Backbone bond lengths (Angstrom), bond angles and torsions (degrees), N, CA, C in turn:
res aa  C-N    CA-C-N  psi(-1)  N-CA   C-N-CA  omega(-1)  CA-C   N-CA-C  phi
1 X - - - 1.583 - - 1.361 112.11 -
2 X 1.279 114.19 167.30 1.484 116.66 179.28 1.556 111.43 -99.70
3 X 1.401 115.85 -18.24 1.472 122.34 -176.42 1.462 108.64 -154.73
4 X 1.281 115.70 161.09 1.496 120.14 -176.84 1.545 109.50 -125.34
5 X 1.320 118.34 163.22 1.392 125.33 162.13 1.512 110.86 -145.75
6 X 1.365 115.38 152.39 1.428 116.49 175.74 1.470 110.92 -71.36
7 X 1.361 115.91 117.97 1.470 118.41 179.81 1.596 107.73 -143.80
8 X 1.323 112.00 85.01 1.355 122.08 -177.05 1.473 104.37 -132.20
9 X 1.393 111.41 122.10 1.522 120.44 -177.37 1.490 110.54 54.14
10 X 1.405 113.54 49.71 1.507 117.82 178.53 1.524 103.18 -83.77
11 X 1.372 117.50 133.73 1.416 116.12 177.56 1.430 109.24 -93.32
12 X 1.347 113.65 140.41 1.503 125.00 -177.66 1.610 104.54 -138.23
13 X 1.344 111.37 162.51 1.530 116.57 173.64 1.513 103.06 -99.00
14 X 1.322 122.94 127.64 1.372 130.00 169.33 1.406 114.07 -131.39
15 X 1.399 118.47 118.47 1.375 128.75 -179.03 1.638 108.19 52.84
16 X 1.333 111.27 41.88 1.444 118.16 177.49 1.484 115.11 80.92
17 X 1.287 121.01 3.95 1.495 125.53 -176.86 1.430 112.19 -120.05
18 X 1.330 119.44 138.60 1.480 126.24 177.96 1.432 106.60 -77.79
19 X 1.388 117.66 119.36 1.468 123.96 -177.69 1.526 110.79 -131.06
20 X 1.237 120.13 157.57 1.450 129.67 -175.23 1.634 108.15 -101.60
21 X 1.317 117.49 120.95 1.433 119.54 173.54 1.490 110.37 -117.50
22 X 1.424 113.85 167.29 1.404 116.45 176.19 1.598 110.79 -145.44
23 X 1.222 118.97 171.96 1.490 123.87 177.43 1.513 113.76 63.94
24 X 1.392 114.36 -145.90 1.323 121.66 -175.50 1.556 113.14 -53.82
25 X 1.251 115.72 -36.51 1.476 120.95 179.87 1.632 108.05 -58.22
26 X 1.169 121.52 -26.58 1.514 131.08 -179.84 1.472 110.98 -93.22
27 X 1.320 116.67 -51.79 1.426 123.13 -171.38 1.443 114.34 -72.48
28 X 1.391 122.87 -27.77 1.502 126.25 -170.56 1.653 95.15 -72.85
29 X 1.323 120.59 -59.82 1.459 116.92 -176.57 1.451 117.63 -57.31
30 X 1.359 119.41 -31.50 1.402 123.02 169.72 1.456 119.33 -53.02
31 X 1.437 109.83 -50.27 1.412 121.63 175.30 1.633 113.78 -66.30
32 X 1.282 112.57 -40.39 1.477 115.55 170.66 1.475 116.44 -54.77
33 X 1.233 115.64 -44.72 1.507 121.28 176.16 1.540 109.95 -71.25
34 X 1.132 124.31 -32.65 1.556 120.33 177.26 1.583 110.07 -75.25
35 X 1.307 112.80 -31.40 1.532 112.28 179.18 1.582 105.36 -74.70
36 X 1.341 120.75 -36.67 1.489 127.67 179.45 1.607 102.79 -58.40
37 X 1.215 120.55 -48.23 1.472 125.27 -175.29 1.574 106.03 -66.12
38 X 1.275 115.69 -43.69 1.567 112.73 178.92 1.479 112.34 -69.94
39 X 1.326 120.46 -40.57 1.508 119.90 168.96 1.438 116.19 -54.16
40 X 1.409 114.93 -47.12 1.568 114.47 177.36 1.480 113.81 -63.02
41 X 1.276 117.36 -31.33 1.476 116.26 179.50 1.549 110.28 -71.28
42 X 1.307 110.13 -41.57 1.494 113.06 -179.33 1.553 114.29 -66.17
43 X 1.326 117.81 -37.89 1.389 122.04 172.26 1.436 112.07 -61.68
44 X 1.327 120.42 -45.59 1.507 122.20 177.41 1.548 113.31 -64.20
45 X 1.384 115.71 -20.62 1.494 117.91 172.58 1.529 110.27 -90.23
46 X 1.229 120.11 6.47 1.587 123.38 178.22 1.542 109.53 82.81
47 X 1.288 118.96 15.55 1.465 120.21 179.00 1.570 112.57 -102.38
48 X 1.299 115.02 164.25 1.504 118.77 179.77 1.618 106.47 -78.46
49 X 1.308 111.53 150.83 1.367 120.28 169.20 1.579 117.52 -51.47
50 X 1.140 125.88 152.65 1.552 124.61 -177.57 1.483 106.29 -63.64
51 X 1.334 127.37 -37.46 1.392 123.21 176.33 1.595 103.33 85.01
52 X 1.291 108.32 -146.17 1.610 116.26 178.23 1.431 102.69 -61.80
53 X 1.299 114.60 124.23 1.515 122.94 -162.01 1.613 109.24 -91.95
54 X 1.342 120.81 -28.14 1.440 121.18 -170.12 1.510 111.89 -59.58
55 X 1.440 124.79 -44.49 1.395 115.48 176.85 1.576 118.17 -60.08
56 X 1.250 116.93 -38.17 1.511 122.88 169.82 1.500 113.76 -61.37
57 X 1.293 116.53 -37.85 1.455 117.49 -178.84 1.613 110.66 -71.00
58 X 1.175 117.54 -40.27 1.523 119.28 178.36 1.429 111.41 -77.33
59 X 1.355 122.94 -35.25 1.438 126.16 175.61 1.573 107.69 -60.68
60 X 1.364 113.61 -46.56 1.439 116.11 -177.48 1.580 108.41 -65.21
61 X 1.260 116.17 -36.68 1.508 121.57 -176.47 1.570 106.92 -62.92
62 X 1.299 111.44 -40.52 1.562 115.37 -177.52 1.411 108.10 -69.97
63 X 1.277 125.16 -32.43 1.451 127.17 -173.68 1.531 112.91 -93.36
64 X 1.387 116.56 -31.45 1.429 114.42 -174.51 1.523 115.15 -138.47
65 X 1.295 116.11 34.11 1.503 122.79 -173.42 1.408 112.54 -56.09
66 X 1.293 123.99 -45.91 1.445 123.89 -169.00 1.584 108.54 -74.73
67 X 1.330 116.95 -30.51 1.528 120.15 -179.06 1.511 113.03 -75.09
68 X 1.342 114.45 -32.45 1.467 115.76 -163.91 1.510 112.18 -117.82
69 X 1.301 116.95 -41.02 1.565 123.44 -179.88 1.432 113.73 -80.18
70 X 1.393 115.47 145.05 1.418 121.17 171.83 1.512 105.08 -109.64
71 X 1.218 123.02 115.01 1.537 128.29 -179.83 1.505 104.41 -79.00
72 X 1.344 121.54 123.31 1.265 129.13 177.95 1.517 109.70 -101.48
73 X 1.377 112.23 108.09 1.575 117.94 -169.60 1.481 112.99 -117.52
74 X 1.277 116.77 16.87 1.503 115.52 168.54 1.443 106.62 -138.86
75 X 1.419 114.37 145.49 1.418 120.54 172.46 1.649 103.17 118.82
76 X 1.336 108.40 -179.77 1.560 117.88 -171.37 1.470 109.23 -156.70
77 X 1.319 117.28 179.83 1.393 118.69 171.03 1.611 109.19 -134.23
78 X 1.292 112.53 36.22 1.493 121.56 -177.76 1.502 109.26 -63.98
79 X 1.283 121.19 -35.06 1.539 120.35 178.32 1.488 114.05 -134.41
80 X 1.375 110.65 89.49 1.527 117.33 -173.87 1.475 111.76 -103.24
81 X 1.331 120.41 -11.87 1.456 117.43 -177.16 1.581 109.90 -146.07
82 X 1.241 118.69 105.21 1.455 123.32 -174.92 1.560 113.98 -64.39
83 X 1.308 118.35 -8.42 1.479 122.15 -173.38 1.498 108.61 -81.89
84 X 1.316 121.44 -9.75 1.461 129.37 -176.92 1.490 107.41 -101.45
85 X 1.453 122.89 124.03 1.254 123.75 173.66 1.534 114.22 -57.66
86 X 1.367 124.01 147.57 1.389 124.57 175.46 1.511 117.89 60.75
87 X 1.394 113.76 21.69 1.416 115.01 -174.85 1.492 111.68 -74.60
88 X 1.241 122.51 -19.94 1.490 123.96 -179.71 1.536 107.86 -85.33
89 X 1.238 118.51 83.55 1.458 122.97 -175.42 1.516 109.38 -146.03
90 X 1.276 123.27 140.33 1.396 125.43 177.61 1.426 112.92 -72.80
91 X 1.345 122.86 0.56 1.423 129.18 179.84 1.455 107.77 -102.94
92 X 1.323 121.31 -9.97 1.471 121.68 -175.04 1.545 110.87 -113.44
93 X 1.217 118.44 42.52 1.509 120.09 -178.59 1.524 108.25 175.99
94 X 1.311 114.22 -167.48 1.409 120.78 -173.83 1.530 110.86 -135.31
95 X 1.363 115.42 159.88 1.426 118.74 176.13 1.528 109.79 -104.80
96 X 1.369 120.69 146.75 1.529 118.49 174.01 1.513 105.24 -69.43
97 X 1.367 105.15 166.59 1.536 116.04 -179.96 1.451 105.76 -154.10
98 X 1.409 116.98 172.52 1.454 122.17 175.55 1.445 109.49 -70.69
99 X 1.360 121.16 137.15 1.432 126.35 -175.54 1.520 110.84 72.29
100 X 1.276 117.39 -159.98 1.506 119.62 -175.53 1.363 111.51 -60.55
101 X 1.481 116.85 134.96 1.369 119.20 174.73 1.552 109.39 -142.77
102 X 1.334 126.50 157.29 1.355 127.87 178.29 1.537 120.71 -61.46
103 X 1.314 115.57 -12.90 1.389 123.63 176.12 1.656 114.88 -83.18
104 X 1.292 109.68 -51.15 1.446 116.49 -177.77 1.531 118.48 -118.68
105 X 1.277 114.63 5.11 1.462 120.61 -175.35 1.562 110.65 62.25
106 X 1.330 111.29 -123.04 1.516 117.10 -178.21 1.523 107.46 -84.10
107 X 1.340 120.15 -7.71 1.408 121.77 -176.14 1.552 108.96 107.09
108 X 1.328 115.43 -165.28 1.484 116.34 179.81 1.644 105.99 -106.95
109 X 1.352 112.08 171.41 1.468 114.06 176.62 1.536 114.83 -125.39
110 X 1.305 110.38 163.02 1.412 121.74 171.31 1.482 103.52 -88.85
111 X 1.364 121.09 106.84 1.393 124.04 -176.87 1.481 114.28 -58.32
112 X 1.289 117.99 -45.68 1.472 121.18 179.99 1.457 111.50 -61.86
113 X 1.340 119.47 -34.44 1.506 121.51 170.67 1.441 114.78 -76.85
114 X 1.261 117.74 -34.93 1.519 121.71 174.05 1.474 112.80 -66.33
115 X 1.305 120.83 -44.40 1.498 123.46 176.11 1.547 106.79 -129.01
116 X 1.331 123.36 85.12 1.435 117.99 176.20 1.472 120.22 -59.92
């Protein structure tokens, strides 16, 4: 991933029922909503929408990482789905690390600092 969001026990409506989701199923819509808010504000200011977000994301990280991003340095994704046999193995996932890592990307952001 390029970025993360806390999405544990996120309540959504699915087929008319309130259900709890976790992980990418929750963090991707959170980020989509934040980008929609950013684009809406930019349009209201007479600016263009961000468009393809990755270049801006990485440029912002290069310029403002300490103020805006939260580097997630503990944890892993070794066992993300109990439906698969042998999923809990240190060979089937990744460990978090300082800076970008394959579990959390750049980390998570403080939205109000990211887009004041």
